[in-house]
TORZA-930186 format. One record per residue (C-alpha): y negated, z, x; chain; residue number from 1. Coordinates in nm, 2 decimals, always signed. Each point is the difference from the previous one (the first is absolute). Layout:
REM TORZA-930186
((Y,Z,X),"A",NUM);
...
END
This chain:
REM TORZA-930186
((-1.89,+1.11,-0.56),"A",1);
((-0.14,-0.35,-0.04),"A",2);
((-0.24,+0.11,-0.27),"A",3);
((-0.10,+0.30,+0.21),"A",4);
((-0.08,-0.21,+0.30),"A",5);
((-0.21,-0.25,-0.21),"A",6);
((-0.19,+0.28,-0.17),"A",7);
((-0.07,+0.21,+0.31),"A",8);
((-0.12,-0.30,+0.20),"A",9);
((-0.18,-0.16,-0.29),"A",10);
((+0.18,-0.34,+0.06),"A",11);
((+0.20,-0.24,-0.21),"A",12);
((+0.35,-0.07,+0.14),"A",13);
((+0.19,-0.33,-0.03),"A",14);
((+0.36,-0.09,+0.06),"A",15);
((+0.04,-0.28,+0.25),"A",16);
((+0.33,-0.17,+0.06),"A",17);
((+0.11,-0.20,+0.30),"A",18);
((+0.27,-0.06,+0.26),"A",19);
((-0.03,-0.09,+0.36),"A",20);
((+0.26,-0.28,-0.04),"A",21);
((-0.21,-0.17,-0.27),"A",22);
((-0.38,+0.02,+0.07),"A",23);
((-0.04,+0.37,+0.07),"A",24);
((-0.19,+0.22,-0.24),"A",25);
((-0.19,-0.16,-0.28),"A",26);
((+0.25,-0.22,-0.19),"A",27);
((-0.07,+0.22,-0.30),"A",28);
((-0.26,+0.25,-0.12),"A",29);
((-0.06,+0.22,-0.30),"A",30);
((-0.32,-0.04,-0.20),"A",31);
((-0.23,+0.25,-0.17),"A",32);
((+0.25,+0.03,-0.29),"A",33);
((+0.27,+0.13,+0.23),"A",34);
((+0.28,-0.17,-0.19),"A",35);
((+0.20,-0.16,+0.27),"A",36);
((-0.09,-0.21,+0.31),"A",37);
((-0.12,-0.36,-0.04),"A",38);
((+0.20,-0.24,+0.21),"A",39);
((-0.14,-0.32,+0.15),"A",40);
((+0.24,-0.25,-0.15),"A",41);
((-0.19,-0.30,+0.14),"A",42);
((+0.14,+0.10,+0.34),"A",43);
((+0.32,+0.17,-0.09),"A",44);
((+0.28,-0.03,-0.25),"A",45);
((+0.14,+0.33,-0.14),"A",46);
((+0.33,+0.08,-0.15),"A",47);
((+0.18,+0.32,-0.11),"A",48);
((+0.37,+0.00,+0.06),"A",49);
((+0.29,+0.23,-0.06),"A",50);
((+0.06,+0.15,+0.35),"A",51);
((+0.38,-0.01,-0.04),"A",52);
((+0.05,-0.34,-0.15),"A",53);
((-0.31,-0.19,+0.11),"A",54);
((-0.05,-0.12,-0.36),"A",55);
((-0.36,-0.06,-0.10),"A",56);
((-0.11,+0.26,-0.26),"A",57);
((-0.25,-0.06,-0.29),"A",58);
((-0.36,+0.12,+0.03),"A",59);
((-0.02,+0.37,-0.08),"A",60);
((+0.34,+0.10,+0.15),"A",61);
((+0.01,+0.21,+0.32),"A",62);
((+0.17,-0.16,+0.29),"A",63);
((-0.06,-0.11,+0.36),"A",64);
((-0.31,-0.20,+0.08),"A",65);
((+0.07,-0.34,+0.17),"A",66);
((-0.28,-0.21,+0.14),"A",67);
((-0.02,-0.37,+0.11),"A",68);
((-0.30,-0.11,+0.20),"A",69);
((-0.16,-0.32,-0.14),"A",70);
((-0.26,-0.08,+0.27),"A",71);
((+0.11,+0.18,+0.31),"A",72);
((+0.06,-0.25,+0.28),"A",73);
((+0.10,+0.19,+0.31),"A",74);
((+0.28,+0.21,-0.14),"A",75);
((+0.06,-0.09,-0.37),"A",76);
((+0.24,+0.23,-0.19),"A",77);
((+0.22,-0.11,-0.29),"A",78);
((+0.12,+0.27,-0.24),"A",79);
((-0.08,+0.29,+0.24),"A",80);
((+0.16,+0.32,-0.12),"A",81);
((-0.25,+0.28,+0.03),"A",82);
((+0.24,+0.28,-0.11),"A",83);
((-0.30,+0.13,-0.20),"A",84);
((+0.08,+0.10,-0.36),"A",85);
((-0.25,-0.09,-0.26),"A",86);
((-0.05,-0.21,-0.31),"A",87);
((-0.22,-0.29,-0.10),"A",88);
((-0.24,+0.11,-0.27),"A",89);
((+0.01,-0.28,-0.26),"A",90);
((-0.33,+0.04,-0.19),"A",91);
((-0.35,-0.10,+0.11),"A",92);
((-0.20,+0.28,+0.16),"A",93);
((-0.30,+0.15,-0.17),"A",94);
((-0.22,-0.12,+0.28),"A",95);
((+0.07,-0.36,-0.11),"A",96);
((+0.16,-0.12,+0.33),"A",97);
((+0.26,-0.27,-0.05),"A",98);
((+0.18,+0.11,+0.31),"A",99);
((+0.34,+0.16,-0.06),"A",100);
((+0.06,+0.37,+0.06),"A",101);
((+0.27,+0.22,+0.13),"A",102);
((+0.03,+0.37,-0.08),"A",103);
((-0.03,+0.27,+0.26),"A",104);
((+0.30,+0.01,+0.23),"A",105);
((+0.26,+0.25,-0.12),"A",106);
((+0.22,-0.01,+0.31),"A",107);
((+0.21,-0.22,+0.22),"A",108);
((+0.35,-0.14,-0.04),"A",109);
((+0.09,+0.14,+0.34),"A",110);
((-0.09,+0.36,-0.06),"A",111);
((+0.16,+0.06,-0.33),"A",112);
((+0.29,+0.24,-0.03),"A",113);
((+0.24,+0.05,-0.29),"A",114);
((+0.08,+0.35,-0.12),"A",115);
((+0.26,+0.02,-0.27),"A",116);
((-0.08,-0.36,-0.11),"A",117);
((-0.37,+0.05,-0.01),"A",118);
((-0.23,-0.20,+0.23),"A",119);
((-0.24,+0.24,+0.18),"A",120);
((-0.29,-0.11,+0.23),"A",121);
((-0.17,+0.23,+0.25),"A",122);
((-0.33,-0.07,-0.17),"A",123);
((+0.13,+0.15,-0.33),"A",124);
((+0.09,+0.32,+0.19),"A",125);
((-0.35,+0.00,+0.15),"A",126);
((-0.15,-0.02,-0.35),"A",127);
((+0.20,+0.29,-0.13),"A",128);
((-0.08,+0.22,+0.30),"A",129);
((-0.37,-0.09,-0.02),"A",130);
((-0.03,+0.11,-0.36),"A",131);
END
């Protein structure tokens, strides 16, 4: 559907990530290569954790995104749990930006259901039905 919208309108689409609790929209954005969203690590510190244990996961592994604000004065946040599931993409983007990237969001920790031991997210069901 995304490709269809872009083609029919003749526009280029970008992913933009943000949360009202942090700075609103615009704490990350995809580039022309569409290989994740660049995050502004000069204002924010990003971690991926195991949602159950809180343990920090290595780059490349999927987990919950946790954000700490570095320059926000009015309402700073330390290790704010977003409940968004993603991963930090470890390599440098083709565009040459040195800013770190996260992958597209695959779901949330609070909307996952387990069926016979398999984690299922509503977005996965959406993808199957859309194809």
